[in-house]
C-alpha positions in Angstrom: 2.1 19.0 20.8 1.2 17.1 17.7 -1.8 14.8 17.9 -1.3 11.1 17.0 -4.6 10.9 15.2 -3.6 12.8 12.1 -5.7 11.6 9.2 -4.2 10.1 6.1 -5.1 11.8 2.8 -7.3 8.8 2.0 -9.1 9.1 5.4 -9.6 12.9 5.0 -11.1 12.2 1.6 -13.3 9.4 2.9 -14.5 11.6 5.8 -15.5 14.4 3.6 -17.0 12.3 0.8 -19.0 10.2 3.3 -21.3 13.2 3.8 -24.2 13.1 1.3 -25.3 16.3 -0.3 -29.0 15.8 -0.3 -30.2 17.4 2.9 -29.4 21.1 3.7 -27.8 20.2 7.0 -25.5 17.7 5.4 -24.5 20.2 2.7 -23.6 22.6 5.4 -21.6 20.0 7.3 -19.7 18.9 4.2 -18.8 22.5 3.4 -17.5 23.0 6.9 -15.2 19.9 6.7 -14.1 21.0 3.2 -13.1 24.4 4.4 -11.4 23.1 7.5 -9.3 20.6 5.6 -8.5 23.0 2.7 -7.5 26.0 4.9 -6.4 24.6 8.3 -8.7 27.1 9.9 -9.2 27.1 13.7 -12.7 26.3 14.9 -13.1 29.7 16.6 -12.1 31.3 13.3 -14.5 29.1 11.4 -17.5 30.1 13.5 -16.6 33.8 13.2 -16.7 33.8 9.4 -19.4 35.9 7.8 -20.9 35.6 4.3 -18.8 38.6 3.4 -15.6 36.7 4.1 -16.1 34.3 1.2 -14.8 35.7 -2.1 -15.9 33.3 -4.9 -14.5 35.5 -7.7 -10.9 35.1 -6.3 -11.4 31.8 -4.6 -10.3 33.2 -1.3 -11.5 33.3 2.3 -10.8 36.2 4.6 -10.1 35.1 8.2 -10.5 38.0 10.5 -9.8 38.1 14.2 -7.6 35.0 14.1 -5.3 34.2 17.0 -3.6 37.5 18.0 -6.4 39.4 16.3 -4.7 39.1 12.9 -6.5 39.0 9.5 -5.3 36.8 6.7 -6.5 35.9 3.2 -6.3 32.3 2.3 -7.0 30.4 -1.0 -9.7 27.9 -1.2 -9.4 24.6 -2.9 -11.6 23.9 -5.9 -13.6 21.3 -3.8 -14.0 23.7 -0.9 -15.3 26.4 -3.3 -17.7 24.0 -4.9 -19.0 22.9 -1.4 -19.4 26.5 -0.2 -21.2 27.5 -3.4 -23.6 24.7 -3.0 -24.1 25.6 0.7 -24.7 29.3 0.0 -27.1 28.6 -2.9 -29.1 25.7 -1.5 -28.7 25.2 2.2 -27.9 28.4 4.1 -31.1 30.1 3.3 -33.1 27.3 4.8 -31.4 28.0 8.2 -30.6 31.7 8.4 -34.0 32.6 9.9 -32.7 35.4 12.1 -33.0 38.8 10.4 -29.7 40.2 9.3 -27.8 37.0 10.2 -24.4 37.4 8.5 -22.5 34.5 10.0 -21.5 32.0 7.3 -22.3 28.8 9.2 -25.7 28.8 10.9 -27.6 26.3 13.0 -30.4 24.2 11.4 -32.3 24.5 14.7 -32.0 28.1 15.8 -30.9 29.9 12.6 -28.2 31.5 14.7 -24.5 31.1 14.3 -22.9 27.7 15.1 -20.5 27.7 18.0 -17.2 25.8 18.6 -19.0 22.9 20.3 -21.3 22.5 17.3 -18.2 22.2 15.1 -16.7 19.6 17.4 -20.0 17.6 17.3 -20.2 17.8 13.5 -16.6 16.5 13.1 -17.2 13.7 15.6 -20.5 12.7 13.9 -19.1 12.4 10.4 -15.9 10.7 11.6 -18.0 8.0 13.1 -20.2 7.8 10.0 -17.1 7.3 7.9 -16.0 4.5 10.2 -12.7 6.2 11.0 -11.4 4.7 14.2 -9.3 7.8 15.3 -10.2 10.5 17.7 -10.7 13.2 15.1 -11.3 16.8 16.3 -11.4 20.1 14.6 -7.8 20.5 15.5 -7.0 17.2 13.9 -8.3 18.6 10.6 -5.9 21.6 11.0 -3.0 19.3 11.7 -3.9 17.0 8.9 -4.1 19.9 6.4 -0.6 21.2 7.4 1.0 17.8 7.5 -0.4 16.8 4.1 0.8 20.1 2.6 4.2 19.6 4.1 4.4 16.1 2.8 3.4 17.4 -0.6 6.5 19.6 -0.5 4.8 22.9 0.3 7.2 25.4 1.8 7.0 25.7 5.6 6.7 29.5 5.4 3.7 29.2 3.1 2.1 26.8 5.6 2.9 29.3 8.4 1.0 32.0 6.5 -1.9 29.7 5.8 -2.3 28.7 9.4 -1.8 32.3 10.7 1.2 31.4 12.9 3.3 34.4 14.0 6.3 32.3 14.7 7.8 29.7 12.4 8.5 27.6 15.5 4.7 27.1 15.8 4.6 25.6 12.3 7.7 23.5 12.8 5.8 21.0 14.9 4.4 19.7 11.6 7.9 18.7 10.5 7.8 15.5 12.6 9.3 12.7 10.7 7.6 9.3 10.6 9.8 6.3 10.7 8.6 5.0 7.3 9.3 8.3 5.7 12.8 8.4 7.2 13.6 4.9 6.1 12.5 5.8 2.5 14.7 8.9 2.5 17.7 7.0 3.8 17.2 4.3 1.2 16.9 6.8 -1.6 19.6 9.3 -0.5 22.2 7.8 1.7 25.6 7.3 -0.1 26.0 3.7 1.2 22.5 2.8 -0.1 23.2 4.4 -3.4 26.5 2.7 -3.9 24.9 -0.7 -3.4 22.8 -0.3 -6.5 
């Protein structure tokens, strides 16, 4: 079921850009939101990422053990690469106090890996900070990513691959049509509308 609280592109931008990049924890949080919005990653996949899953040379992220235990390689946006680079160079080392800790996103308190509840809290905190009056969850970020790509005319099969869906029918829920979009298409494309011009 598609959530009603999908962010607009402007809201997604406001949410991410409302996070300052001065404190290590905020740098981490901003990189988390950048990666979520750029890739549509599930929160369980996000907390499972290791430092070895980020490939800056190719601008890709390897998502292992996704739903169905599948592995996929997804491209990162330039802004998510920049945020990750800043996090890895300036913030992560301040937190990763556990010897041999390879998880990408670590807790500022324990130095151990973040869990799915931590991700939910981070999203909620920054949504409130950005004064967005929607119930935004990690899954909202996933849905917003897919919806914005689809509206930007990305092929549904490419979105399917990005999200790690086995069946196209799982991706097709993003093809919901909003009334305003439908009215615009009819106005632009319907023969009776075109003949009146």
